C-alpha positions in Angstrom: 86.6 103.4 87.0 88.7 100.0 86.9 88.0 99.6 90.6 84.2 100.1 90.0 84.4 97.5 87.0 86.0 94.9 89.1 83.7 95.3 91.9 80.6 95.3 89.7 81.8 92.0 88.0 82.4 90.4 91.6 78.8 91.5 92.8 77.1 90.3 89.6 78.9 86.8 89.8 77.8 86.4 93.4 74.1 87.1 92.5 74.2 84.8 89.3 75.7 81.9 91.1 73.8 82.2 94.4 70.5 79.8 94.5 67.4 81.4 95.9 67.2 79.1 98.6 70.7 79.9 100.0 69.8 83.6 99.7 66.7 82.9 102.1 68.9 81.1 104.6 71.6 83.9 104.9 72.7 85.2 108.3 74.2 88.6 108.6 76.8 90.1 111.0 78.4 93.6 111.0 81.1 94.7 113.2 82.5 98.4 113.0 85.7 99.2 114.8 89.0 101.2 115.1 92.3 100.6 113.4 95.6 102.1 114.7 99.3 101.5 113.8 102.6 102.8 114.7 105.8 102.1 112.4 109.5 103.1 112.9 112.1 102.6 110.1 115.7 103.4 110.3 116.0 104.0 106.6 112.9 105.5 105.3 114.3 106.4 101.9 115.9 103.2 101.2 119.3 104.5 100.3 122.8 102.8 100.3 124.1 105.6 102.4 122.9 108.7 104.5 120.1 106.8 106.2 117.2 109.0 107.7 114.7 107.4 110.2 111.0 108.0 110.3 108.0 107.4 112.7 104.6 107.0 111.1 101.3 106.8 112.9 97.9 105.5 111.3 94.3 105.8 112.8 90.9 105.4 111.5 87.7 103.3 111.3 87.5 99.6 110.3 84.5 97.3 109.4 83.8 93.7 109.2 80.8 92.2 107.4 79.9 88.5 107.1 77.0 86.7 105.2 76.7 82.8 105.6 74.4 80.2 104.5 74.8 76.3 104.5 76.4 76.5 101.0 77.9 80.0 100.7 80.0 82.5 102.7 80.8 86.1 101.9 83.4 87.9 104.0 84.4 91.6 103.8 86.9 93.5 106.1 88.5 96.7 105.7 89.8 100.0 107.1 90.6 103.5 106.1 93.2 105.6 108.0 95.2 108.8 108.0 99.0 108.2 107.8 100.8 110.9 109.5 104.7 111.2 109.3 107.0 112.6 111.9 109.7 114.0 109.7 108.6 113.7 106.0 105.1 115.4 106.5 104.8 115.9 102.6 104.4 111.9 102.5 101.2 112.0 104.7 98.5 109.9 102.8 95.3 108.0 103.3 95.8 104.3 104.0 92.9 102.0 102.9 92.4 98.3 102.8 89.5 96.2 101.6 89.6 92.2 101.5 86.5 90.3 100.4 85.9 86.7 99.3 82.9 84.7 98.5 82.8 81.0 98.2 79.9 78.6 97.0 79.8 74.8 97.2 77.6 72.7 95.4 77.6 69.0 94.6 80.8 68.4 92.5 81.2 72.1 91.9 82.9 75.0 93.7 82.9 78.7 93.0 85.4 81.2 94.6 85.6 84.9 94.0 87.9 87.6 95.7 88.3 91.3 95.4 90.9 93.5 97.2 91.6 97.1 97.2 95.0 98.8 98.6 95.8 102.5 98.8 99.2 103.0 100.5 102.6 104.6 100.3 104.1 101.4 99.2 107.4 99.7 99.4 107.2 96.0 99.9 110.9 95.5 99.6 113.9 97.7 98.9 113.9 96.4 95.4 110.7 98.2 94.6 110.2 101.8 94.1 108.5 104.0 96.7 105.4 106.0 95.9 101.7 106.0 96.6 100.0 103.0 95.2 96.4 102.3 94.4 96.0 98.6 93.6 92.8 96.7 92.7 92.9 92.7 92.8 90.0 90.7 91.4 90.0 87.0 90.8 87.7 84.0 90.4 88.1 80.1 90.3 85.7 77.5 89.3 86.2 73.7 90.0 84.0 71.0 88.5 84.5 67.4 89.1 83.0 66.2 85.7 83.5 62.4 86.5 85.2 60.5 89.0 88.2 60.5 86.9 88.3 64.1 85.5 88.3 67.5 87.2 88.2 70.8 85.4 89.3 74.1 86.9 89.0 77.5 85.4 90.7 80.7 86.8 91.0 84.3 86.2 92.9 87.2 88.0 93.4 90.9 87.3 95.7 93.3 89.1 95.5 97.1 88.6 98.4 99.1 90.0 97.9 102.8 89.8 101.1 104.6 90.9 101.9 108.1 91.8 104.3 109.8 89.1 106.9 109.0 87.9 106.3 105.3 88.1 104.2 103.9 85.2 100.8 102.3 85.8 100.3 98.5 85.0 97.4 96.2 84.5 98.1 92.4 84.6 95.6 89.8 83.8 95.8 86.0 83.6 93.5 83.2 82.6 94.0 79.6 83.3 92.6 76.1 82.4 93.5 73.1 84.4 92.4 69.5 83.6 93.4 66.5 85.8 92.6 63.1 84.7 93.0 59.7 86.6 93.9 57.1 84.2 94.2 54.4 86.9 94.3 54.2 90.7 97.9 54.9 90.4 98.4 57.1 87.2 97.3 60.8 86.9 97.7 63.2 84.0 97.6 67.1 84.5 97.3 69.4 81.8 97.7 73.1 82.5 97.4 76.3 80.2 97.9 79.9 81.5 97.9 83.2 79.6 99.3 86.3 81.1 98.9 90.0 79.8 100.6 92.9 81.0 99.6 96.3 79.8 101.9 99.2 80.7 101.5 102.9 80.6 104.8 103.3 78.8 106.8 100.2 78.2 105.9 97.6 75.6 103.0 95.4 76.6 103.8 91.6 77.2 102.1 88.3 76.5 103.2 85.1 78.2 101.6 81.7 77.4 102.6 78.6 79.7 101.6 75.2 78.8 102.3 72.3 81.4 101.8 68.6 81.0 102.7 66.3 83.9 102.3 62.5 84.6 102.3 61.3 88.2 102.6 57.7 89.3 101.6 56.7 92.9 104.4 54.1 93.7 103.1 53.6 97.3 100.6 55.6 99.5 103.7 57.8 100.7 105.7 57.9 97.3 104.7 59.5 94.0 106.9 60.0 90.9 106.3 62.1 88.0 107.5 63.5 84.5 107.0 67.2 83.6 107.2 69.3 80.6 106.6 73.0 80.2 106.7 75.5 77.2 106.7 79.3 77.9 106.4 81.8 75.1 106.9 85.5 75.8 106.1 88.3 73.4 107.0 92.0 74.1 105.7 94.0 71.0 108.7 95.2 68.9 111.2 93.5 71.2 112.6 90.0 70.4 110.4 87.1 71.5 111.8 84.4 73.9 110.8 80.9 74.3 111.6 78.6 77.4 111.5 74.7 77.2 111.7 72.7 80.2 111.9 68.8 81.0 112.0 67.5 84.5 111.4 64.7 86.7 109.6 64.9 90.1 109.0 63.2 93.3 106.8 63.4 96.4 107.2 61.6 99.6 105.5 61.7 103.1 108.1 60.6 105.7 105.5 60.4 108.4 102.1 61.8 109.4 103.3 65.2 109.8 106.3 65.6 107.3 106.3 65.7 103.5 108.8 66.7 100.8 108.7 67.2 97.2 111.6 67.7 94.6 111.9 68.3 90.9 114.7 68.8 88.6 115.7 69.0 84.9 117.0 70.9 82.0 115.8 74.2 80.7 116.5 75.8 77.2 116.1 79.6 76.7 115.6 80.4 72.8 115.8 84.1 72.0 115.0 85.5 68.6 118.0 86.2 66.5 120.3 85.2 69.5 122.2 82.3 70.7 120.5 79.7 72.8 121.0 79.5 76.5 120.6 76.5 78.9 120.6 75.8 82.6 119.9 72.9 85.0 116.9 74.0 87.2 115.5 72.5 90.4 112.8 73.0 93.0 112.5 71.4 96.5 110.3 71.9 99.5 109.9 70.3 102.8 107.1 70.8 105.3 106.5 69.7 108.7 103.1 70.3 110.5 102.0 69.3 113.9 99.3 70.7 116.2 101.2 73.9 117.3 104.0 74.1 114.7 104.5 74.7 111.0 107.9 74.8 109.4 108.2 75.0 105.6 111.4 75.3 103.6 111.5 76.0 99.8 114.5 76.5 97.4 114.6 76.7 93.5 116.6 77.8 90.6 115.1 78.3 87.2 114.4 80.7 84.4 111.7 83.0 85.3 109.4 85.6 83.3 109.2 88.5 85.8 107.2 91.7 84.7 107.0 93.7 88.1 107.5 97.5 89.1 111.3 96.9 88.5 111.9 93.7 86.7 111.1 93.4 83.0 112.2 90.2 81.1 113.5 86.8 81.5 115.9 86.1 84.5 118.1 83.2 86.0 116.4 83.4 89.4 117.6 81.6 92.5 115.2 81.9 95.5 114.7 80.5 98.9 112.0 80.9 101.7 111.7 79.5 105.3 108.7 80.0 107.3 108.0 78.8 111.1 104.6 79.4 112.5 104.0 78.4 116.3 100.9 78.6 118.6 102.5 79.8 121.9 99.3 80.2 123.9 95.6 79.8 123.2 95.4 83.5 122.1 99.0 84.1 121.2 101.0 82.9 118.0 104.2 83.8 116.5 105.5 83.8 112.8 109.0 84.0 111.6 110.3 84.1 107.9 113.2 84.5 105.7 112.9 85.1 101.8 115.9 85.3 99.4 115.8 85.9 95.8 118.7 86.6 93.3 117.9 87.6 89.7 120.5 87.6 87.0 119.4 89.0 83.6 119.6 86.8 80.6 121.4 88.0 77.4 118.1 89.4 76.1 117.3 91.3 79.2 118.5 94.7 80.1 119.6 95.3 83.8 122.1 94.3 86.5 122.4 91.5 88.9 120.2 92.0 91.9 119.8 90.1 95.2 116.8 90.8 97.7 116.4 89.6 101.1 113.5 90.0 103.5 113.5 88.7 107.1 110.1 88.9 109.2 109.2 88.0 112.7 105.8 88.7 114.3 103.6 88.1 117.4 99.9 88.0 117.0 97.6 88.3 119.9 93.9 87.4 119.2 92.0 86.8 122.6 88.6 87.3 121.1 87.1 87.3 117.6 87.0 91.1 117.3 90.4 92.1 118.9 93.6 91.5 117.1 97.2 93.0 118.0 100.2 92.5 115.8 103.8 93.3 116.7 106.2 92.8 113.7 109.8 93.4 112.7 111.3 93.4 109.3 114.9 93.5 107.9 115.1 94.4 104.3 118.2 94.2 102.3 118.8 94.9 98.5 122.1 94.5 96.7 122.7 95.8 93.3 125.8 94.6 91.5 127.1 98.2 90.7 125.2 100.5 93.2 125.7 98.8 96.3 123.7 97.3 99.3 120.8 99.1 101.0 119.5 98.0 104.3 116.4 99.0 106.3 114.9 97.7 109.6 111.2 98.2 110.3 109.3 97.9 113.7 105.5 97.9 113.5 102.7 97.6 115.9 98.9 97.5 114.9 95.8 97.0 116.9 92.2 96.6 115.4 89.1 96.4 117.5 85.6 95.6 116.3 82.4 95.6 118.3 
């Protein structure tokens, strides 16, 4: 029912925002095909000790659709496959994926809509619990350049996670309003509001409000400096409320045509109802280098974060880092490597233990023509719990999709 509701909203929005002349100018393409994949893992259960390996095979039909006009584009891709396990046959399942997006560009206005559906035996990292997941994701954003100085953006997103027992289902929704105003050629003010609502099957529902105010000054064409303030309020039903206050300074600098860097740092106060105040220094930094055949990006951060996922529920002192390197090897062959690291330390008002999650990825993608895609990938997953110990897993996967 929830999946159907999201899809109906998506379809109605496409129809309402689509001008009649654009519908008449549409071109249509349909490309049916076949999806196949093989995956080997050396620790299928994700345990600290007593590892058990597993081989999994997938095969099934796939489809690609595309509608296009001078001002609008609609794309849909997806597949459905039967997943067959060599040792754990009780985990055989139906794997399905749908990804669709719609974009419409008018004078000084832009609309974007997305809808995705995923059905899989899920474990994105060893931190997350295993199980069959049915996930619906819907979203929309609207941007309006009201004047030469003012731009307004509206956004909405919904994620509906339906888990196989004993995991509890969860629906998360968020709405956002962003206003950017150019005071002068060098001065810009950004005001952001975001409201998140988490609806749980068992746990207390959560409401999170974020308000951001930022001022940016362009010192030169390469250097911009800014001052930022943020207020976060979190409510968890009968549980104590929590507030986070952030003050920081920021900078953006372009070293050359292909390299840019941004940094921010400041002070953060965590105010918990009926408990002592906590405070930390926080920072974010990123650097990116992009040329014709390479893209390298590095990001590090340390801050208080409000996290409400399958296994995290509360405010955490979070340290994270990510490194990505993409390279085009040949005309039809590209590679991508990445490393993500996240350490979460529960605050005084959050129940749990310290966790460290690390994921390393490497892949080769071969795309000689538009309708043939082959992907060879490797993942190393590592999850350390303060008390339980460290679990490790290596995954090797090959997938091929051919469409006509």
